[in-house]
PLY file of the C-alpha trace (Angstrom):
ply
format ascii 1.0
element vertex 450
property float x
property float y
property float z
element edge 449
property int vertex1
property int vertex2
end_header
15.25 -32.61 9.02
12.92 -35.26 7.67
13.24 -36.50 4.04
9.80 -35.02 3.35
10.83 -31.52 4.41
14.16 -31.80 2.60
12.32 -32.72 -0.61
9.89 -29.85 -0.19
12.74 -27.42 0.49
14.45 -28.43 -2.74
11.26 -27.94 -4.74
10.62 -24.58 -3.04
14.12 -23.21 -3.73
14.01 -24.40 -7.32
10.71 -22.60 -7.87
12.05 -19.37 -6.40
15.19 -19.54 -8.49
13.10 -20.16 -11.59
10.76 -17.23 -10.85
13.56 -14.72 -10.14
16.46 -15.79 -12.37
15.15 -14.24 -15.55
15.32 -10.44 -15.96
12.06 -8.65 -16.78
11.56 -7.85 -20.46
12.22 -4.27 -21.51
9.84 -3.06 -24.20
11.11 -1.34 -27.31
9.30 1.89 -28.24
9.26 4.55 -30.90
7.65 7.45 -29.00
9.90 9.55 -26.81
8.63 12.81 -25.25
10.59 16.00 -24.95
11.99 16.79 -21.54
10.13 19.73 -20.04
10.48 22.02 -17.09
7.81 21.83 -14.38
5.23 19.53 -16.02
1.84 18.81 -14.49
1.53 15.21 -13.34
-0.32 12.61 -11.32
-0.19 8.81 -11.10
-2.05 5.57 -10.49
-0.07 2.94 -8.57
0.82 -0.01 -10.81
-0.75 1.65 -13.85
0.83 4.88 -15.01
2.52 8.22 -14.30
0.53 10.78 -16.30
2.29 13.92 -17.49
0.91 17.02 -19.18
2.60 20.11 -20.56
5.56 21.75 -18.98
7.85 24.28 -20.62
10.88 23.87 -22.82
12.76 26.13 -20.39
11.88 28.18 -17.28
9.44 30.98 -18.09
12.09 33.49 -17.04
14.10 32.15 -19.98
11.15 32.57 -22.38
10.01 28.99 -21.98
6.66 28.22 -23.56
4.15 25.69 -22.19
3.24 22.69 -24.33
-0.04 20.72 -24.68
1.72 17.40 -25.05
0.49 14.57 -22.80
1.88 11.10 -22.25
2.23 8.41 -19.63
5.04 6.29 -18.22
3.79 2.73 -17.96
4.04 1.61 -14.32
2.78 -1.89 -15.16
5.76 -2.64 -17.43
9.49 -3.19 -16.96
12.00 -0.58 -18.11
15.32 1.02 -17.29
15.95 4.57 -16.14
17.53 5.64 -19.41
14.50 4.59 -21.44
11.18 4.48 -19.54
8.18 2.84 -21.20
6.27 5.81 -22.70
2.82 5.97 -24.23
1.63 9.03 -26.11
-1.74 10.50 -25.10
-4.00 13.01 -26.86
-2.90 16.62 -26.44
-4.48 18.53 -23.58
-4.44 22.22 -22.69
-1.09 24.02 -22.92
0.04 24.45 -19.35
2.68 24.04 -16.71
2.71 23.83 -12.90
-1.04 23.50 -12.28
-2.99 21.49 -9.65
-3.54 17.92 -10.83
-4.84 14.70 -9.25
-6.61 11.39 -10.04
-9.98 10.02 -8.96
-10.14 7.32 -6.26
-10.82 4.59 -8.85
-7.84 5.68 -10.96
-9.98 6.18 -14.06
-9.91 9.97 -14.43
-7.28 12.69 -14.20
-8.31 16.18 -13.06
-6.35 19.37 -13.78
-7.11 23.07 -13.36
-5.87 25.16 -16.30
-6.62 28.87 -16.82
-9.67 28.75 -14.57
-11.15 25.65 -16.22
-11.41 22.18 -14.74
-10.24 19.55 -17.25
-10.79 15.80 -16.86
-8.96 13.14 -18.84
-10.77 9.79 -19.06
-7.88 7.35 -18.76
-9.68 4.34 -20.26
-11.32 6.25 -23.13
-8.28 8.53 -23.63
-10.44 11.66 -24.03
-10.43 15.15 -22.52
-13.52 16.97 -21.21
-14.26 20.20 -19.31
-16.83 19.60 -16.54
-15.89 22.92 -14.93
-16.01 25.64 -17.58
-15.24 28.41 -15.15
-14.20 27.95 -11.54
-15.42 30.87 -9.46
-13.01 32.49 -7.00
-10.08 30.42 -8.25
-6.63 31.51 -7.11
-4.67 31.47 -10.38
-1.23 31.75 -8.79
1.23 29.02 -9.77
2.80 26.70 -7.22
-0.43 25.04 -6.03
-1.24 21.31 -5.80
-4.39 19.17 -5.81
-5.06 16.16 -3.57
-7.96 13.66 -3.63
-9.61 12.13 -0.56
-10.04 8.50 -1.73
-12.94 7.87 0.65
-15.14 10.68 -0.65
-13.63 11.66 -4.01
-13.42 15.27 -2.80
-10.54 17.26 -4.32
-8.64 19.74 -2.14
-6.39 22.52 -3.46
-4.67 24.31 -0.55
-4.76 28.08 -1.14
-6.73 27.50 -4.32
-9.67 29.75 -3.35
-9.50 33.57 -3.44
-12.50 35.56 -2.24
-13.68 38.88 -3.65
-11.84 40.49 -0.72
-8.60 38.73 -1.72
-8.76 36.35 1.25
-7.10 33.04 0.40
-8.27 29.62 1.59
-8.43 25.99 0.44
-10.57 25.14 -2.58
-12.84 22.10 -2.24
-14.19 20.49 -5.44
-16.83 17.75 -5.62
-17.00 16.37 -9.15
-19.41 13.61 -8.12
-22.20 15.98 -7.14
-25.18 16.31 -9.48
-23.95 19.82 -10.12
-20.22 20.18 -9.53
-19.73 22.08 -6.30
-16.80 24.25 -5.22
-16.40 25.53 -1.68
-13.95 27.37 0.52
-12.19 25.67 3.46
-10.21 27.86 5.92
-6.45 27.46 6.12
-4.60 27.83 9.41
-1.62 29.49 11.10
-0.71 31.90 8.33
-0.58 29.15 5.71
-2.81 31.10 3.37
0.12 32.66 1.52
2.21 29.53 1.06
3.00 28.45 -2.49
5.30 25.84 -4.02
4.36 23.56 -1.13
4.19 19.74 -1.20
0.94 17.89 -0.50
-0.34 14.33 -0.62
-3.08 12.22 0.99
-2.50 9.60 3.69
-5.18 6.92 3.57
-3.97 5.41 6.83
-4.45 8.70 8.71
-7.35 9.85 6.51
-5.59 13.21 6.31
-4.00 15.54 3.81
-0.27 15.91 4.54
0.99 19.44 3.85
4.66 20.48 3.83
5.28 24.21 3.70
8.95 23.96 2.76
10.21 25.43 6.03
11.80 23.99 9.17
9.09 22.20 11.18
6.67 23.07 8.42
4.59 19.88 8.45
0.81 20.08 8.86
-2.14 17.78 8.28
-5.77 18.38 7.46
-8.71 16.13 8.41
-12.15 16.77 6.87
-13.71 16.09 10.28
-11.13 17.67 12.62
-9.52 20.42 10.56
-5.88 21.49 10.52
-3.16 20.24 12.86
0.48 21.21 13.31
2.52 18.01 13.31
5.55 17.44 15.53
8.13 15.27 13.82
11.17 13.27 14.86
14.24 12.06 13.05
16.47 13.70 10.47
14.03 15.80 8.47
14.53 17.52 5.11
16.24 20.86 4.81
13.94 23.77 3.85
12.91 23.66 0.19
10.17 24.51 -2.27
8.83 22.61 -5.28
9.72 19.25 -3.75
7.94 16.19 -5.09
6.04 14.33 -2.33
3.96 11.19 -2.90
2.18 8.66 -0.73
3.51 5.10 -0.38
2.20 1.92 1.24
-1.39 3.06 1.56
-0.37 6.42 2.94
1.69 4.98 5.77
4.73 6.73 4.34
5.43 9.89 2.40
8.35 10.02 -0.02
9.86 13.45 -0.73
12.49 14.09 -3.38
14.40 17.06 -4.71
13.11 20.59 -4.82
14.83 23.94 -4.71
16.77 25.43 -1.80
16.33 29.18 -1.49
19.09 29.21 1.12
21.77 27.76 -1.16
20.12 28.81 -4.43
20.43 25.32 -5.89
18.40 22.31 -6.95
18.42 19.36 -4.54
18.92 15.62 -5.07
18.17 14.04 -1.69
15.32 11.70 -0.75
13.47 11.83 2.58
10.84 9.40 3.87
8.24 10.18 6.52
6.54 7.43 8.53
3.20 9.11 9.22
2.27 6.69 12.02
5.19 7.89 14.14
5.85 11.17 12.30
9.49 10.19 11.95
11.71 11.31 9.08
14.41 9.09 7.60
16.98 10.14 5.00
17.85 7.85 2.13
21.10 7.95 0.16
21.50 10.97 -2.12
21.12 10.49 -5.85
24.01 11.32 -8.16
24.46 15.06 -7.69
25.49 15.88 -11.25
22.77 14.00 -13.12
19.85 14.20 -10.73
19.50 17.68 -9.27
15.86 18.07 -10.11
13.37 20.87 -9.60
10.59 20.25 -10.17
9.78 16.73 -11.34
6.90 14.43 -12.15
6.95 11.55 -9.68
5.08 8.49 -8.47
5.17 5.67 -5.92
4.46 2.25 -7.41
5.34 -1.41 -6.81
7.80 -0.62 -4.00
9.56 1.97 -6.17
9.71 5.73 -6.21
9.89 6.99 -9.80
10.71 10.49 -11.08
10.98 11.95 -14.56
12.03 15.25 -16.09
13.23 18.33 -14.29
15.01 21.35 -15.64
18.56 20.03 -15.88
18.46 16.46 -17.16
16.66 13.80 -19.17
15.74 10.23 -18.37
14.05 8.71 -15.36
15.00 8.04 -11.77
14.21 4.91 -9.78
14.50 4.42 -6.03
13.89 1.00 -4.49
11.88 1.61 -1.30
12.50 -1.91 0.02
16.28 -1.85 -0.24
16.66 1.94 0.20
18.92 2.15 -2.85
18.87 3.94 -6.19
18.35 1.60 -9.13
18.56 1.65 -12.90
15.65 -0.76 -13.37
11.94 -0.57 -12.66
9.85 -3.75 -12.78
6.11 -3.17 -12.82
5.54 -6.85 -13.64
7.07 -8.00 -10.37
5.02 -9.41 -7.51
7.54 -8.56 -4.84
6.31 -8.65 -1.27
4.96 -5.25 -0.36
6.03 -3.92 3.03
3.12 -4.07 5.48
2.18 -1.86 8.39
-0.30 -2.56 11.17
-2.44 0.55 11.37
-5.93 1.07 12.68
-7.28 2.78 9.58
-4.79 2.10 6.85
-4.91 0.19 3.64
-2.48 -2.68 4.07
-1.06 -3.71 0.71
-1.46 -7.41 -0.08
1.04 -9.94 -1.42
-0.03 -10.61 -4.96
0.97 -12.23 -8.24
3.01 -15.10 -9.47
5.10 -15.65 -6.33
1.98 -16.21 -4.23
0.59 -18.56 -6.84
3.80 -20.58 -6.76
3.83 -20.72 -2.96
0.18 -21.82 -2.85
0.90 -24.75 -5.17
4.03 -25.74 -3.24
2.24 -25.72 0.11
-0.59 -27.77 -1.35
1.96 -30.35 -2.52
3.61 -30.40 0.90
0.25 -30.88 2.62
-0.57 -33.83 0.33
2.81 -35.48 0.99
2.41 -35.11 4.76
-1.13 -36.49 4.55
0.07 -39.59 2.67
2.87 -40.15 5.16
0.50 -39.92 8.11
-2.01 -42.24 6.42
0.70 -44.87 6.01
1.53 -44.67 9.72
-2.10 -44.68 10.87
-2.43 -48.50 11.16
0.62 -48.72 13.39
-0.54 -45.80 15.53
-4.08 -47.22 15.90
-2.71 -50.42 17.34
-1.17 -48.41 20.17
-4.32 -46.41 20.91
-5.74 -49.01 23.34
-2.54 -49.00 25.38
-2.39 -45.22 25.43
-6.01 -44.94 26.47
-5.59 -47.43 29.29
-2.47 -45.74 30.61
-4.29 -42.45 30.76
-7.31 -43.89 32.53
-7.18 -41.44 35.39
-5.61 -38.47 33.59
-8.85 -36.50 33.10
-9.73 -36.54 36.83
-7.60 -34.52 39.23
-8.37 -36.61 42.36
-9.42 -40.23 43.07
-12.71 -39.02 44.56
-13.59 -37.30 41.29
-12.93 -40.51 39.39
-15.04 -42.49 41.86
-18.01 -40.19 41.42
-17.69 -40.38 37.62
-17.49 -44.15 37.85
-20.60 -44.36 40.04
-22.51 -42.13 37.64
-21.45 -44.19 34.66
-22.41 -47.49 36.28
-25.76 -46.08 37.31
-26.55 -44.91 33.78
-25.49 -48.20 32.22
-28.09 -50.11 34.19
-30.99 -48.02 32.94
-33.05 -49.08 29.99
-34.08 -46.80 27.16
-32.53 -45.16 24.14
-29.12 -44.71 25.69
-27.85 -48.02 24.30
-27.22 -51.57 25.43
-25.55 -52.54 28.67
-22.19 -54.21 28.96
-23.86 -57.66 29.13
-25.36 -57.44 25.67
-22.79 -55.26 23.88
-19.19 -55.31 25.05
-18.30 -52.51 22.64
-20.98 -50.10 23.87
-19.57 -46.74 24.88
-22.16 -46.65 27.66
-20.56 -49.72 29.17
-16.95 -48.62 29.26
-14.71 -45.95 30.77
-11.22 -45.53 29.41
-11.39 -48.88 27.66
-12.23 -50.78 30.87
-15.51 -52.72 31.19
-17.89 -51.68 33.95
-17.72 -55.16 35.40
-13.95 -54.78 35.87
-14.27 -51.27 37.24
-16.89 -52.10 39.88
-14.20 -53.92 41.80
-12.20 -50.69 42.06
-14.85 -48.78 44.03
-13.67 -49.91 47.53
-10.24 -48.39 46.90
-11.67 -44.84 46.41
-12.65 -43.63 49.89
0 1
1 2
2 3
3 4
4 5
5 6
6 7
7 8
8 9
9 10
10 11
11 12
12 13
13 14
14 15
15 16
16 17
17 18
18 19
19 20
20 21
21 22
22 23
23 24
24 25
25 26
26 27
27 28
28 29
29 30
30 31
31 32
32 33
33 34
34 35
35 36
36 37
37 38
38 39
39 40
40 41
41 42
42 43
43 44
44 45
45 46
46 47
47 48
48 49
49 50
50 51
51 52
52 53
53 54
54 55
55 56
56 57
57 58
58 59
59 60
60 61
61 62
62 63
63 64
64 65
65 66
66 67
67 68
68 69
69 70
70 71
71 72
72 73
73 74
74 75
75 76
76 77
77 78
78 79
79 80
80 81
81 82
82 83
83 84
84 85
85 86
86 87
87 88
88 89
89 90
90 91
91 92
92 93
93 94
94 95
95 96
96 97
97 98
98 99
99 100
100 101
101 102
102 103
103 104
104 105
105 106
106 107
107 108
108 109
109 110
110 111
111 112
112 113
113 114
114 115
115 116
116 117
117 118
118 119
119 120
120 121
121 122
122 123
123 124
124 125
125 126
126 127
127 128
128 129
129 130
130 131
131 132
132 133
133 134
134 135
135 136
136 137
137 138
138 139
139 140
140 141
141 142
142 143
143 144
144 145
145 146
146 147
147 148
148 149
149 150
150 151
151 152
152 153
153 154
154 155
155 156
156 157
157 158
158 159
159 160
160 161
161 162
162 163
163 164
164 165
165 166
166 167
167 168
168 169
169 170
170 171
171 172
172 173
173 174
174 175
175 176
176 177
177 178
178 179
179 180
180 181
181 182
182 183
183 184
184 185
185 186
186 187
187 188
188 189
189 190
190 191
191 192
192 193
193 194
194 195
195 196
196 197
197 198
198 199
199 200
200 201
201 202
202 203
203 204
204 205
205 206
206 207
207 208
208 209
209 210
210 211
211 212
212 213
213 214
214 215
215 216
216 217
217 218
218 219
219 220
220 221
221 222
222 223
223 224
224 225
225 226
226 227
227 228
228 229
229 230
230 231
231 232
232 233
233 234
234 235
235 236
236 237
237 238
238 239
239 240
240 241
241 242
242 243
243 244
244 245
245 246
246 247
247 248
248 249
249 250
250 251
251 252
252 253
253 254
254 255
255 256
256 257
257 258
258 259
259 260
260 261
261 262
262 263
263 264
264 265
265 266
266 267
267 268
268 269
269 270
270 271
271 272
272 273
273 274
274 275
275 276
276 277
277 278
278 279
279 280
280 281
281 282
282 283
283 284
284 285
285 286
286 287
287 288
288 289
289 290
290 291
291 292
292 293
293 294
294 295
295 296
296 297
297 298
298 299
299 300
300 301
301 302
302 303
303 304
304 305
305 306
306 307
307 308
308 309
309 310
310 311
311 312
312 313
313 314
314 315
315 316
316 317
317 318
318 319
319 320
320 321
321 322
322 323
323 324
324 325
325 326
326 327
327 328
328 329
329 330
330 331
331 332
332 333
333 334
334 335
335 336
336 337
337 338
338 339
339 340
340 341
341 342
342 343
343 344
344 345
345 346
346 347
347 348
348 349
349 350
350 351
351 352
352 353
353 354
354 355
355 356
356 357
357 358
358 359
359 360
360 361
361 362
362 363
363 364
364 365
365 366
366 367
367 368
368 369
369 370
370 371
371 372
372 373
373 374
374 375
375 376
376 377
377 378
378 379
379 380
380 381
381 382
382 383
383 384
384 385
385 386
386 387
387 388
388 389
389 390
390 391
391 392
392 393
393 394
394 395
395 396
396 397
397 398
398 399
399 400
400 401
401 402
402 403
403 404
404 405
405 406
406 407
407 408
408 409
409 410
410 411
411 412
412 413
413 414
414 415
415 416
416 417
417 418
418 419
419 420
420 421
421 422
422 423
423 424
424 425
425 426
426 427
427 428
428 429
429 430
430 431
431 432
432 433
433 434
434 435
435 436
436 437
437 438
438 439
439 440
440 441
441 442
442 443
443 444
444 445
445 446
446 447
447 448
448 449
C-alpha cells in the first residue's frame, strides 16, 4: 500500500471513530403519558409516532376511552424505558379506529364516531373536514391506509351499504368536495376485522393480512385484488397484529397480535420481503415483558418501534439492520439505510453526517493524488517521446494499413491551404509528422510495405 493511501486510511478511520464513539444524547422530559389499551396511531418516518386515545383497560373490563394525544419523537435519541414524548392537544375520545397520515406527513386522519378528524401536525390543531361519513361501517377492528401517489385513503371493509353489504371505503380529502366511494372486496374478505394493512410504495399496492394461514392479499388501484402466494417461515394465525412498511415499502414488519388458537398475546416479529413475497422470522422479544396486543408501532431510521399494549409499559425497539432487539433508538443517526433494486420502489438514500464526512475525506484524497501526479508529470513527459515512437505501428493492424495511412499523410502535407505548414517550414507541425517521425524520414520506409 502506498504512503498516500495509508495516510488516507488513517484519516478515514479516525473520522469514523470520532463520529461513532460518542453515544447519542437522551433528552430529559417531564411529560409521560398513561399506558393505554388499543390506542389509535400512525407515524411519519424520522419525525414521530402519533398516538390518540386508547382505554385504561379492555372494554370488557369497563375500560373507558381517553382523548389524550401525544407523539414519540422519532427524530431524537431515547431508550426503551423512557421514549421521548411530546404532549399534543386532546382529540376525540376513542380507541381502535382507522388512522393514517397524508403523503407529505403533515396531517393525521382518523375516523371517530362517523366523523373524519384531521390533525395538522405543524399547526398542532384538530379539524373535522368530514362531519358525517355516509355508509360508514362503525365496527371496530378496521384500519386506514394512504396511497402516497394519490393521497387516496383506503379503509378495507369500512363501507356498509343500505343493504348491509360491506366493501372498502375510499376517501379523497384533496377533492374540492371530499368524496367517499365504495370499492369491492374479494374472496369473502368483506367480513374480516382485526386485520393488518399497510401500503407498499415499491409495489404500489395495499398489503392486506387477514390473520389466517395463507391470508395475504394485495390491492392495486388499477388492477384490483390479488391473492398472494408466499414463501418462507410465515407468521402463525393472529389478529390485531401491528404491521408497518419499511424501506420504501420493500418490506413489511409485523409484530405481536393475539392468537385465538392459544388464547394468548404474541411477542414474535416477522418480516415480509414484498419483492419475493418471502417471510423471515426475527428473534422473539422477551416473552414476559413484551406480549403485546395491540400496540402503536412505526418503522423509522432502520428501527421498528412499538409502544403500549395491554400488559406492559415502556417502548420496544428492534434494529432492522442487525435483526436484534435493542434498548436504544437513535433518530439522530445517519446510518446507511438498506437499499433494494426495484423497478418502482423508493430507494432510501444515504444521508447525514457520515456522508458529509466521507465527501470531505474523498476530496482530500483526490487533492493529495493530484499533487503527487503533478510532481511526477515532468519525469513522465520526458518518456512520452520514447513511448510514442515505440508504439509507432500499434494503431494499424497490418503493414499495408500503415502504408496507406502514410501515403495519405504525405499527400496531405504537400498541399497548400489552411491545413498548416509543411515539414520544411515547421518541424513541429502535426501535419508533418506521424508517431513523432518526420515525413522525410518516413518516405524512405515506403518500399518496405508491399
